[in-house]
C-alpha positions in Angstrom: 88.4 -83.6 -123.6 87.8 -81.4 -120.2 84.4 -80.9 -121.2 83.6 -84.6 -120.8 85.8 -85.2 -117.7 84.1 -82.2 -115.8 80.6 -83.8 -116.7 81.5 -87.6 -115.8 82.9 -86.0 -112.3 79.8 -83.8 -111.9 77.7 -86.7 -112.4 79.6 -89.2 -109.7 79.6 -86.3 -107.3 75.9 -85.5 -108.0 74.8 -89.2 -107.4 77.1 -89.5 -104.7 75.8 -86.5 -103.0 72.3 -87.6 -103.6 72.9 -91.0 -101.8 74.9 -89.4 -98.9 71.9 -86.8 -98.3 69.5 -89.7 -98.4 71.1 -91.7 -95.8 71.8 -89.0 -93.6 67.9 -88.0 -93.6 66.9 -91.5 -93.0 69.4 -92.4 -90.2 68.9 -88.8 -88.5 72.7 -87.8 -89.0 72.5 -84.1 -89.9 76.3 -84.0 -90.8 76.1 -86.8 -93.7 73.1 -85.0 -94.8 75.1 -81.7 -95.1 78.0 -83.5 -96.8 75.9 -84.9 -99.4 74.3 -81.5 -100.1 77.8 -79.9 -100.4 78.9 -82.8 -102.6 76.0 -82.0 -104.7 76.7 -78.6 -105.1 80.2 -79.4 -106.2 78.8 -81.9 -108.9 76.7 -78.8 -110.1 79.7 -76.6 -110.2 81.8 -79.1 -112.1 78.6 -79.3 -114.7 78.6 -76.0 -115.2 82.4 -75.6 -115.5 82.0 -78.4 -118.1 79.5 -76.8 -120.0 81.5 -73.5 -120.3 84.6 -75.7 -121.3 82.6 -77.0 -124.2 81.4 -73.7 -125.3 84.7 -71.7 -124.8 87.3 -74.7 -125.9 89.3 -76.7 -123.3 91.6 -74.1 -123.1 90.4 -72.2 -120.2 
C-alpha cells in the first residue's frame, strides 16, 4: 500500500511543480519557478521511494 501512496503523491507533486514552474517562468517570477523545480524534485524522490517499496516490500 505504501508504494501506491508514494506514487500518487509523487504524481501530484510533479504536476503541481510543473504548473508552478511554468507560471513562474511566464510571469518572470524566479522564486515561484524555483519552488516548482523543487516540488518536481520532491515528486521524483517520492516516485523512487515508491519503486523501492514495491521492490522490497512496504516494511522499509
